[in-house]
N, C-alpha and C positions, 0 to 999 in steps of 0.2 A: 782285628776287631775295631770298629769305629767307636771312639769314646766321645761322649758329649762334653763339651767344654763350656762351663758357665762363665760369662763375662758381662761386663757393663756395656751399654750401647757405645758404638764407635764414636769417638770425639770428632767434631767437625774438623775439616782439613785446616781451616784457618787457625784453630787452637793448636794443632800440631805444629804449624809453622811458628807460632809465637813461642811454644815450648822449646823448639829447636833453636830459637834466637835468644834463649836465656830466660824463659818464663819461669814462674815459681814451680818448685817441685810438687806443690800441692795440686798442680794442674795435671800431674801424671795419672794415667789410668790406674785404677785399683788392681791389685793382684787377684787373679781368679781364685776362688776357694779351692782348697785342697780336696781331692776325692775322699769321700767318706763311706762308711758302711751304709748300705741301703740306698745309695744313689742309683738312679736309673742311668744306664749307659746309653740306651736309646729312648728318647722321649719325643713323642709318645711311643709306647711300645708297638711293635709291628703287629697288625691284625693278620692272622694266618687264615682264618675262615669264619664264616657265619653259618649257623644252622637254624632252620626253622624248627618248630616243635614237630612238624610232620617229618622232617629229615631224619629224626632219630629212629623211626620205625624200621626202615631198611638197614640201618647200621646195627641195631641190636638184634640178637637172636641167632647169630652165627655160632657162637661158642656155647658150651654147657653153662658157663657162668652167666652169659647173657640170657639164656633161656630161664635160668633161675630168677634173674632180675625181672623178667617179664611176668613170671609167676607171682612176684611180689607186687604186681600191678603199679609199677612206676610209669604212668603215662605222662610223657613230657608235656608241659604246658607253656613253657617259655622258649622263645628263640634265644640263642646265645652267640656272642662274639668271642672267639678264642684268640688271645693275644700272646705273643712270645715276649716274656719279661727277660730283659738283660740288665743285670744289676751287679752291685759289688757286695761281697762279704769278705770274711777273713778265713785263712787256713788255720790249722792248729797252732802255728807259730805266731799268729797275729798279723800276717802279711795280707794286704788287700788283694783279692783275686776276682776276676770276672766269673759270673755264673749265670744260669738261666733258669727259667721256669715258665709256668702257665698262669695266665690271668683269664678267667672265664667269666663273662659278664652277661647276666640275663637281661632280656628286654622283651617288650611285647605289650599287648593291650590289656592282658590280665593284670589286675591291681597288684598281685604278688610278684610280678615280673619287672616292676619299675618302682621308682621312688626310693626312699631309704631302705636298703637291703642289708641283711646280715652277711658277714664275711666268714667263709669256711676256709681255714688254713689246713691244707692236706699234706701229709707226709707219705710218700709212696714206699712200697715194699722193695726188697733187695732186687737189683738187676745186675746181671753179669755183662750187660751190653753197654759199653762206654758211650754209644751214640743215643742212649735212652733219652727221650724227650716227651714228657707227659703232655705237652701241648700239641703233639703230632696226632691229632684225631683225623680219621678213625683208626690209624695204624697202631696206636698205643691203647691196648685194651683196658688198662687200669684207668687211664685218663678218660676213656669213654664211659666207664662205669661211674666215675665220680661226676662227670658232666651230666649223665642221665639222672642220677639220684639227687644231686644237689643243684648244679647250675640250672638245669632245665626245670627245677622246682622253685627257683627264685633266690638261691644263694649266690653271692659273688664268691668264686672259687679262686684261691691263690695256692699254687702248688709248685714248690721248687723242684728242680731236677737233682739237686745236691752237687756239691763240689766233686769234681772228677768225672762228671757226665756231660753229655752234649757239648756245648761250646766252652766249658770250663777249661782253664789252662793248667789246673792242678793235675799232676801225673799219677795220682792215686785217689782213692775215695776214703775219706775219714769215717769208715764204717764203725757204727756204734760208739762214736766219740760224742758223748752227750753235750759237751760244751760247744764244740764246733758246729754240730748239726743244729742245735737250738739257735745259735747265732744266725746260721744260714736261713732258718725259718723266719726268724724275727726280721732279718734284712729283706727277705722276699715280701713280707707284709708291709714294711716301710716303703719299699719301692712301689708296690701295687697301690697303696693308698695315695702316693704322690701322683699316680697316673689317673686317678679317678676324679671326676667323671670323664669318660672319653667322648670324643666328638660323635661317635656312632651310637653311643648309648648315653646321651647327655642327661636323661631323666633317671638314670640308675646311679644311686649314691650310697655311700657307706653309712649305715644306720648307727654304727658304734657298737653293735653286738658282734662278738668274736667267738667263733667256735673252732676248736683244734681237734683234729683226728688224724689217724693214719693206721696202716695195717702192716703187721709183721715188723720188719725193721722200722717201718713208718710208725707202728704203734709205740715202739721205744722212743722214736724221735718226737712223737706227739707228747708223750709224757715228759720227756726232758724239756720240751719247749714250754709246756704249761708250768713246770717248776721254775724255769728261768724267767718267764714273764711274771709269775707271782713274786719272785724275789726282787724283780725290778720295779714292782708296783704297777705293772701294766694290767689292764682289765681283760680277764678271760671270762666270758659268759658261762661256758661249760666246755668240757673236753670229753673225748671218747676214744682213748687208746684201744687198739684191737690186736690181740694175739701177738704181743710184743715180748722180747726177751728182757724184761725189766730188771729181774733179779740176776744180773749178769754173773756175779760171783758164784751163786749157787748153781746156775745153769752151766757155767764152765766146769764146775766140779762134777756135776752129773755126767757131762759128756766124757771127761777124762776118767771117770769112774765107771765107764762102760755103757752109759745110756746115750749112745751116739745117735744124734738126730739125722733126719733125712738131709741130703745135700751138704753133709758135714765138710767134705774136702774143700769145696768152693767157699763156703762160709769161713772156714779156718784160714784160707789164703787171704781173704779180705780182712779178717780180724788181725792176723799177724802183720800184714802190710800197714794197716791203719795204726796200730799201736807202736810198731817199730818206728814209723815216721814221726809219730807224736812224741814218744818218750825216749826213743833211741837205745833202749836197754833190754828189749825182749830177747835178742840174741847178739852175739859178737859177729857171727857169720851165719848166713841162712842155713848152712849144714848143721848148725847147732840145733835147729828146730825141725827141719824137713830133710828127707832122704836126699842124698847127693844128686840123684837123677832128676830131681825136681827143683833143685836149689837155684840154678842159674836163672836170673830174671824173675824170681818168685815174688819179689817185693813190688813189682810193677806188672804182674801178670793179669790181674783183674782189678777193675772191669776192663773189657777188651772188645775190639771190633770183631774178634774171632769167636765164633760160638764155642761154648764149653765142650760140646761133643767133638769138635775138631781139635780142641786142645787136648782132650783125652786121647783121641786117635793118634795125635802127634807125640804122645808120651810125656806131655807137660803136666798132666794131672791124672791121678787115679780116678776111676769111675765112682766108686763108693767107699773104698777102704780109707779110713782116717788113721787107724792104728794097726800095728802088727798083731797078727793072730797069736803070736807067742807073747805071753805077758812079760813085762820088763823085770819082774821079780816073781817068784812063785807065790808070794803073799798076795798078789793081785790077780791070780788065776780066776777067781770067782767073778771078777768084773771084766773079764776079757772073753766074751762080752758080758754085760749084765743080762739077766734073764727075766727080770720082773720090771714092770707089769707084763704079764704074758701077752697081752694084746699088742704090745710094741716090741716084744722080743725079736720078731723077724726083722724089724727095722734096725734094732741095735746090732744084730748079727752081721748085717751088710756093712757095718762100719769097721769091720776087721778083716784083714787078709794079708797075704804075702806081699802084694803090690800096694803098699800103704804110703801115706803122705808123711806123717809125723814120726820122728825117730823115737825109739824106745827110751833112749836116755832123756829126751825132753819130757816124755810122758812120765817117766819115773820121778824126775825132779819135781814135777807138778804134784804128783800123787803124794810124795813124801811131805811136801809143804802142806797139802790139804790135811794130812794126818796130824801134823804138828800144830796147825792153825786152822781148825775146821770152821766152815761156814755154819752159822747158827740156823740155817734152813735146810741144809742137805749134808749128809744123808739122814741125819737125825735133827728134828726140829727142837732147838733149845730156845734161844732168845729170838730166833728168826732173823738175825742181823748178819751182815757180811763179817768175815773174820776181822778181829781187831788189828792184827799186825802181820799180814802175810809176808813171807820173805821172798817168794817166787815172783819174778818181775811180771809175768803174765797175770798172775793172780792179783798183784798190786794194781795193774791197769784195769782189770775187771772190777775191782772194788771201787776204784776212782769213778767208774762210769755206771756203777750200780745205782738204781733209783730208790733203794730203801734208806732214804735219808731226808725225807720231807713229807709234808701232809698237805693235800690240796684244800683250799678253802672254797673254791668254786665247785659246782657240781661236776662229777666225773662218772662216766659209765665205762667199766672195764668189761669188754666182751671177748670171749674165746670159746674154744671147744675142748673138752677134757681129754680127748684122745688124739690130740694134735701130735703128729710124728716129727714135725719140723721145728716148731717152737713149743717145747714141752710145757704142759699146763701148770707145772710147778711155779712158773713165773707169775701167773695170775694168782695162784693159791698163796704164794708168799706175800704178794702185795696185799691181798685180802686180809691175811693174818696180821701184817704190819699195820694196816689201817682199820683194825677191828672197831676202834672207837670213833672213826672218822665218819660222821653222818653224811658228808657230802659225796661219799663214794658208793656206787651201786655196782655189784658184780653180776654178770650174766654169763652163765655157762649155757651156750646155745644148744649143747648136746645133752642137756639134762631134762628130767621130767618136769611137767608143769604142776604148779600148786594152785590152790584156790585163789582166784583174784589175780593170777599172774598176768601182768600186762604184756608179756612176751610169749604167751601160750600159743598163739597162732603161728608165730615164727618158729617156735620149737617143733610144732607139729609138722610144719612145712619142711623143716630141716630133716626130720626123721624120714619123711616121704622122699626127699631128695637122695638121702643115703640109700634107701631101698631101691630107688630107680637106678642108681649106680651099680648096686649089687646085681640087680636083675639083668642089666645090660652085660655085665661081666660074665654071669653064668650062661646067658644066652650065647655069648661069644666063646664058650668053652672053658671058662675058669673052673678049676677043680677045688678051690678053697672057699666056695660059697660067695665069692666076690669080696672077701675081706681085704685082699691086697689092693683091689681097685678102689675101695673106699679110702684106704690109707694114702694111696697115690693122689687122690683128688681132694683129700680132707682139707689141707691148709689153704690152698688157693681156690680150688673149684667149688668147695662146699661151704666152709666157714665164712669166707670173705664176703659174699653178697648178703648173707643173712645177718652178720654182725654189722655190716654197713647200713642195712635197713633198720636195725635196732638203734643204731646211733642216730640216724636221721629222725626217727620217731622221738628219741630222747631230746634231741636239739629242738625239735618243733615245739616242745612244751616250755622252753626256756625264754 
């Protein structure tokens, strides 16, 4: 990777000759500055593509998510230039590493497409693909969605790929590591601001307004970033974390106590790898945590250039089962699996089987610690806080990265759906409870009924219609469960994401 070297202008040849003949040491060139966090590695950042407002019409509409987006009437009005950001951030050990991301710049004749524009700092959801590049439009669906909703509406978009993806040299991803990931976001912002304005959009500048949002893992990252910026005295105009695992300690307890969420094996591999690299004490050997057949190379398995389906076929990952269908102790039979709430019981049941990822001994040690040092938000709500002094190493790491330890002063919209099988809604509920007296925080359950004067009534109605359409399509295709499974399969990414993103956009537009 080519690095940009900052240096003073080259001294004239005659001065070099004088110096070689005994000139003063003060005539020597100054030493180049040491690389820093947030430095651009390529300046200016490479422009990958330009899209006119009309270009978005054929790009959108291919997927169900895109169709929902079109229903929300996001007609692009700005042309955008998409640049590949290459910059420096730090890994969990504090070492400088190269990473990448996207810089999307609106331009055009519409007044909202040029001049001082707000910046949207976006954190993407979990990807198992190590080549993930959110700047690769139109091949990256999430990047396209953000471009259409924000960049094509006049926001400058800054979106890191995270350490461990695309051109990053880190051999793993610091998944749900709030300290590292918030630094990555802040460094992407620093790099992007140093690149503005660009030669191709010279009239588009930073207005000073900063909005932070993200979905799923990105919802967690967005919240951690808002917290870090507030602690550093940086200005955040507003934030909109969406469907994120904020209450990590309680969420981890819920999973180990039988409420196994969708895609649990791949998420657990990412989590164990992240925290083992960061803290070094999650296990002494991978077989302490995962079954021997999966242990070899597990700490570097994901993200990968190999699709998860192929990893499963090759026997490197189980398809669904996180835990053994035999409880680690008879006392935990009732939670192997959990059976409530009934709507999610089928999801929880898939998380158990003979061919499972996590060893029973690892699960037992976790459960025993959860009994001795319970989380204040699960399974019983007491003080709503993470456990005071967990003894289990994984629970300690989850507590370290739990977001129930600060209160935002800038406006925040928390959006999610209450039947989410991937990131359980208890995360949003516990943040809502923790921030009961925080007037800056607004909670939106996109899957709830409307009340009088509800500013999100139209979105909620449209969300219900979208669920009904998924059900109808499933029943028409022969589904025997009334389409319930199809709705659960589409819920987290295909259904909630575009509607929450639309709600966040409306929220930001008023700030």
